[in-house]
C-alpha positions, 0 to 999 in steps of 0.5 A: 321571781321576775325581780330576781331574774331582772336583778341578775340581768337574765329576764326575758323580753316576754317577762319584762313586758308582762311585768310592765302590765302589772297594776302595782309596782310595790311588790317589785320595789320591795323585792328589789330593796331586799335584794339590794340590801342583801347584796350590799350586806354580803359585800360588807361581810366579805370585805370585813373577812378579807381586811387584815 
């Protein structure tokens, strides 16, 4: 949930500080990659629908 909030840009300073105290970055990287892939895929689908 924290990665989603950061991806959108609405994460609080308290949650950001807590995230940086975690021992592993792997969950954040995985969720970030999935979100970025879904975002880009969504943009491609929209562009294809709007193209003549």
